[in-house]
BADO-236168 format. One record per residue (C-alpha): residue in three letters; chain; x, z, y. Coordinates in nm, 4 decimals. Example, Ala and Ser with C-alpha at 12.3 -4.5 7.8 and 13.67 -1.06 7.14 Angstrom:
REM residues 2
{res=Ala, chain=A, xx=1.2300, zz=0.7800, yy=-0.4500} $
{res=Ser, chain=A, xx=1.3670, zz=0.7140, yy=-0.1060} $
END
This chain:
REM residues 149
{res=Met, chain=A, xx=9.6148, zz=11.1789, yy=9.1762} $
{res=Thr, chain=A, xx=9.6144, zz=10.9844, yy=8.8690} $
{res=Thr, chain=A, xx=9.3581, zz=10.7057, yy=8.8255} $
{res=Arg, chain=A, xx=9.4779, zz=10.6160, yy=8.4761} $
{res=Val, chain=A, xx=9.2080, zz=10.5224, yy=8.2465} $
{res=Lys, chain=A, xx=9.2299, zz=10.5590, yy=7.8992} $
{res=Pro, chain=A, xx=9.1247, zz=10.3016, yy=7.6214} $
{res=Glu, chain=A, xx=8.8952, zz=10.4296, yy=7.5137} $
{res=Thr, chain=A, xx=8.6872, zz=10.4541, yy=7.9204} $
{res=Arg, chain=A, xx=8.7655, zz=10.0971, yy=7.9705} $
{res=Gln, chain=A, xx=8.5667, zz=10.0037, yy=7.5758} $
{res=Lys, chain=A, xx=8.2818, zz=10.2738, yy=7.6712} $
{res=Ala, chain=A, xx=8.2493, zz=10.0636, yy=8.0491} $
{res=Lys, chain=A, xx=8.2592, zz=9.7641, yy=7.8553} $
{res=Ser, chain=A, xx=7.9972, zz=9.8399, yy=7.5311} $
{res=Leu, chain=A, xx=7.7692, zz=9.9829, yy=7.8905} $
{res=Arg, chain=A, xx=7.8286, zz=9.6178, yy=8.0666} $
{res=Gln, chain=A, xx=7.6191, zz=9.4521, yy=7.7774} $
{res=Ser, chain=A, xx=7.3415, zz=9.7016, yy=7.7755} $
{res=Leu, chain=A, xx=7.2499, zz=9.7523, yy=8.1694} $
{res=Thr, chain=A, xx=6.8825, zz=9.9473, yy=8.1830} $
{res=Lys, chain=A, xx=6.6571, zz=9.6878, yy=8.3294} $
{res=Gly, chain=A, xx=6.6750, zz=9.8675, yy=8.6768} $
{res=Glu, chain=A, xx=7.0634, zz=9.8315, yy=8.6935} $
{res=Val, chain=A, xx=6.9720, zz=9.4774, yy=8.5971} $
{res=Leu, chain=A, xx=6.7462, zz=9.4135, yy=8.8725} $
{res=Leu, chain=A, xx=6.9845, zz=9.5962, yy=9.0905} $
{res=Trp, chain=A, xx=7.2979, zz=9.3705, yy=8.9629} $
{res=Leu, chain=A, xx=7.1446, zz=9.0687, yy=9.0496} $
{res=Glu, chain=A, xx=7.0729, zz=9.1942, yy=9.4450} $
{res=Leu, chain=A, xx=7.4127, zz=9.3177, yy=9.4094} $
{res=Arg, chain=A, xx=7.5986, zz=8.9674, yy=9.3131} $
{res=Ala, chain=A, xx=7.4513, zz=8.8339, yy=9.5533} $
{res=Leu, chain=A, xx=7.6303, zz=9.0008, yy=9.8374} $
{res=Lys, chain=A, xx=7.9528, zz=8.8373, yy=9.7509} $
{res=Ser, chain=A, xx=7.8287, zz=8.5490, yy=10.0055} $
{res=Ser, chain=A, xx=7.8842, zz=8.8104, yy=10.2577} $
{res=Gly, chain=A, xx=8.1860, zz=8.9803, yy=10.1279} $
{res=Leu, chain=A, xx=8.0668, zz=9.2045, yy=9.8964} $
{res=His, chain=A, xx=8.2314, zz=9.1214, yy=9.5782} $
{res=Phe, chain=A, xx=8.0909, zz=9.4154, yy=9.3067} $
{res=Arg, chain=A, xx=8.2153, zz=9.5246, yy=8.9280} $
{res=Lys, chain=A, xx=7.9045, zz=9.6777, yy=8.7113} $
{res=Gln, chain=A, xx=8.0464, zz=9.9943, yy=8.4727} $
{res=Ala, chain=A, xx=8.3670, zz=10.0110, yy=8.6228} $
{res=Pro, chain=A, xx=8.5611, zz=10.2995, yy=8.5077} $
{res=Ile, chain=A, xx=8.7774, zz=10.4404, yy=8.7977} $
{res=Gly, chain=A, xx=8.9858, zz=10.7706, yy=8.6510} $
{res=Pro, chain=A, xx=8.7876, zz=10.8541, yy=8.3848} $
{res=Tyr, chain=A, xx=8.4251, zz=10.7781, yy=8.5213} $
{res=Ile, chain=A, xx=8.2282, zz=10.4926, yy=8.5036} $
{res=Val, chain=A, xx=8.0653, zz=10.3834, yy=8.7969} $
{res=Asp, chain=A, xx=7.7665, zz=10.1850, yy=8.7614} $
{res=Phe, chain=A, xx=7.8369, zz=9.9593, yy=9.0268} $
{res=Val, chain=A, xx=8.1527, zz=9.9698, yy=9.2742} $
{res=Ala, chain=A, xx=8.3025, zz=9.7168, yy=9.5436} $
{res=His, chain=A, xx=8.6849, zz=9.7946, yy=9.5113} $
{res=Ala, chain=A, xx=8.7500, zz=9.6432, yy=9.8809} $
{res=His, chain=A, xx=8.5392, zz=9.8563, yy=10.0819} $
{res=Lys, chain=A, xx=8.5959, zz=10.2318, yy=9.8099} $
{res=Ile, chain=A, xx=8.2090, zz=10.1622, yy=9.8001} $
{res=Val, chain=A, xx=8.0440, zz=10.3151, yy=9.4568} $
{res=Val, chain=A, xx=7.6581, zz=10.2825, yy=9.4030} $
{res=Glu, chain=A, xx=7.4288, zz=10.5008, yy=9.1448} $
{res=Val, chain=A, xx=7.1500, zz=10.4594, yy=9.0255} $
{res=Asp, chain=A, xx=7.0361, zz=10.8189, yy=8.9188} $
{res=Gly, chain=A, xx=6.7674, zz=10.8384, yy=8.6365} $
{res=Asp, chain=A, xx=6.5844, zz=11.1980, yy=8.4995} $
{res=Leu, chain=A, xx=6.8977, zz=11.2629, yy=8.3522} $
{res=His, chain=A, xx=7.0314, zz=11.3501, yy=8.7106} $
{res=Glu, chain=A, xx=6.8241, zz=11.5719, yy=8.7597} $
{res=Thr, chain=A, xx=6.9078, zz=11.8620, yy=8.5391} $
{res=Glu, chain=A, xx=7.1730, zz=12.1041, yy=8.6222} $
{res=Ala, chain=A, xx=7.3906, zz=11.9870, yy=8.3863} $
{res=Gly, chain=A, xx=7.3666, zz=11.6620, yy=8.5371} $
{res=Lys, chain=A, xx=7.3896, zz=11.7891, yy=8.8931} $
{res=Arg, chain=A, xx=7.7319, zz=11.9652, yy=8.8006} $
{res=His, chain=A, xx=7.8746, zz=11.6529, yy=8.6955} $
{res=Asp, chain=A, xx=7.7770, zz=11.4287, yy=8.9289} $
{res=Ala, chain=A, xx=7.8999, zz=11.6356, yy=9.2393} $
{res=Asn, chain=A, xx=8.2352, zz=11.6794, yy=9.0417} $
{res=Arg, chain=A, xx=8.3316, zz=11.3286, yy=8.9594} $
{res=Asp, chain=A, xx=8.1315, zz=11.2856, yy=9.3525} $
{res=Ala, chain=A, xx=8.4629, zz=11.5028, yy=9.4550} $
{res=Tyr, chain=A, xx=8.7113, zz=11.3300, yy=9.2652} $
{res=Leu, chain=A, xx=8.6410, zz=10.9728, yy=9.3838} $
{res=Arg, chain=A, xx=8.5790, zz=11.1429, yy=9.6810} $
{res=Ser, chain=A, xx=8.9347, zz=11.2356, yy=9.6688} $
{res=Leu, chain=A, xx=9.0453, zz=10.8550, yy=9.6347} $
{res=Gly, chain=A, xx=8.8806, zz=10.6988, yy=9.9553} $
{res=Tyr, chain=A, xx=8.5401, zz=10.6422, yy=9.7253} $
{res=Arg, chain=A, xx=8.2027, zz=10.6974, yy=9.9610} $
{res=Ile, chain=A, xx=7.9077, zz=10.6609, yy=9.6899} $
{res=Val, chain=A, xx=7.5715, zz=10.5336, yy=9.7396} $
{res=Arg, chain=A, xx=7.2611, zz=10.7238, yy=9.5620} $
{res=Leu, chain=A, xx=6.9906, zz=10.5273, yy=9.4673} $
{res=Asp, chain=A, xx=6.6681, zz=10.6646, yy=9.2665} $
{res=Tyr, chain=A, xx=6.5326, zz=10.4469, yy=8.9654} $
{res=Pro, chain=A, xx=6.2398, zz=10.4288, yy=9.0455} $
{res=Asp, chain=A, xx=6.3482, zz=10.2735, yy=9.3842} $
{res=Val, chain=A, xx=6.5036, zz=10.0242, yy=9.2405} $
{res=Leu, chain=A, xx=6.3161, zz=9.9264, yy=9.0241} $
{res=Ala, chain=A, xx=6.0227, zz=9.8816, yy=9.3192} $
{res=Asn, chain=A, xx=6.2618, zz=9.7022, yy=9.5642} $
{res=Pro, chain=A, xx=6.6292, zz=9.6280, yy=9.3954} $
{res=Trp, chain=A, xx=6.6457, zz=9.3326, yy=9.7624} $
{res=Ala, chain=A, xx=6.6693, zz=9.6540, yy=9.9838} $
{res=Cys, chain=A, xx=6.8135, zz=9.9026, yy=9.7328} $
{res=Ala, chain=A, xx=7.1199, zz=9.6754, yy=9.7559} $
{res=Gln, chain=A, xx=7.0925, zz=9.5827, yy=10.1645} $
{res=Ser, chain=A, xx=7.1094, zz=10.0109, yy=10.1693} $
{res=Ala, chain=A, xx=7.4488, zz=9.9724, yy=9.9945} $
{res=Lys, chain=A, xx=7.5664, zz=9.6571, yy=10.2652} $
{res=Asp, chain=A, xx=7.4506, zz=9.8530, yy=10.5216} $
{res=Gln, chain=A, xx=7.6595, zz=10.1471, yy=10.4147} $
{res=Ala, chain=A, xx=7.9688, zz=9.9207, yy=10.3559} $
{res=Ala, chain=A, xx=7.9507, zz=9.7836, yy=10.6941} $
{res=His, chain=A, xx=7.8576, zz=10.1161, yy=10.8893} $
{res=Gly, chain=A, xx=8.0380, zz=10.3331, yy=10.6640} $
{res=Phe, chain=A, xx=7.9082, zz=10.7067, yy=10.6633} $
{res=Glu, chain=A, xx=8.0442, zz=10.8395, yy=10.9635} $
{res=Asp, chain=A, xx=7.8409, zz=11.1311, yy=11.1546} $
{res=Pro, chain=A, xx=7.9585, zz=11.0035, yy=11.5457} $
{res=Thr, chain=A, xx=7.8691, zz=11.4127, yy=11.6235} $
{res=Arg, chain=A, xx=8.1391, zz=11.5720, yy=11.3995} $
{res=Pro, chain=A, xx=8.5076, zz=11.5739, yy=11.4602} $
{res=Leu, chain=A, xx=8.7557, zz=11.3698, yy=11.3310} $
{res=Arg, chain=A, xx=8.8868, zz=11.5179, yy=11.0740} $
{res=Gly, chain=A, xx=9.2479, zz=11.7438, yy=11.1028} $
{res=His, chain=A, xx=9.3293, zz=11.6361, yy=11.4257} $
{res=Pro, chain=A, xx=9.2682, zz=11.9835, yy=11.6357} $
{res=Pro, chain=A, xx=9.1538, zz=11.9550, yy=11.9737} $
{res=Leu, chain=A, xx=9.4150, zz=11.9420, yy=12.2105} $
{res=Lys, chain=A, xx=9.4687, zz=12.0898, yy=12.4942} $
{res=Gly, chain=A, xx=9.1941, zz=12.0919, yy=12.7420} $
{res=Glu, chain=A, xx=8.9644, zz=11.9208, yy=12.5334} $
{res=Gly, chain=A, xx=8.7568, zz=12.1142, yy=12.2658} $
{res=Ala, chain=A, xx=8.4406, zz=12.3818, yy=12.4155} $
{res=Arg, chain=A, xx=8.4125, zz=12.3103, yy=12.8038} $
{res=Pro, chain=A, xx=8.5046, zz=12.5928, yy=13.0492} $
{res=Ala, chain=A, xx=8.3019, zz=12.8605, yy=13.1698} $
{res=Phe, chain=A, xx=8.1087, zz=12.7908, yy=13.4644} $
{res=Arg, chain=A, xx=8.2752, zz=12.9433, yy=13.7941} $
{res=Pro, chain=A, xx=8.1655, zz=12.8680, yy=14.1524} $
{res=Leu, chain=A, xx=8.4068, zz=12.6903, yy=14.3400} $
{res=Glu, chain=A, xx=8.6074, zz=12.9305, yy=14.5619} $
{res=Glu, chain=A, xx=8.5494, zz=12.9293, yy=14.9771} $
{res=Asn, chain=A, xx=8.8037, zz=12.7913, yy=15.1939} $
{res=Pro, chain=A, xx=8.8883, zz=13.0679, yy=15.3975} $
END
């Protein structure tokens, strides 16, 4: 899968960086402060054909601030397609609601930091692509011990 970025997409990302929403500005200030802990975020960064709100490439974390547009059917379809594309490249997506970002941008940035540190792995989920080895998997049915004659 290609991640080449078209010049038009780069130009649009540059334009978006110059016109952040209030919530994006507040979150950006908090995400920038995480640089000292080893998380380096970029704002309005192009990845393939898409532009993400914030990304830490080294940790493969994308942070998206979702406003009302994301609640429409078209917005949900677009987000699902973009998320699938980003996941195919190994990125994990953190979605934050715009009102939450406005109310507490520090907590939202900490959420992104926690996701980067701990990941999204579910310890109850089996490993992908690893079928159980012989003897692993479901427990055998209960069999009473045989009596020795």
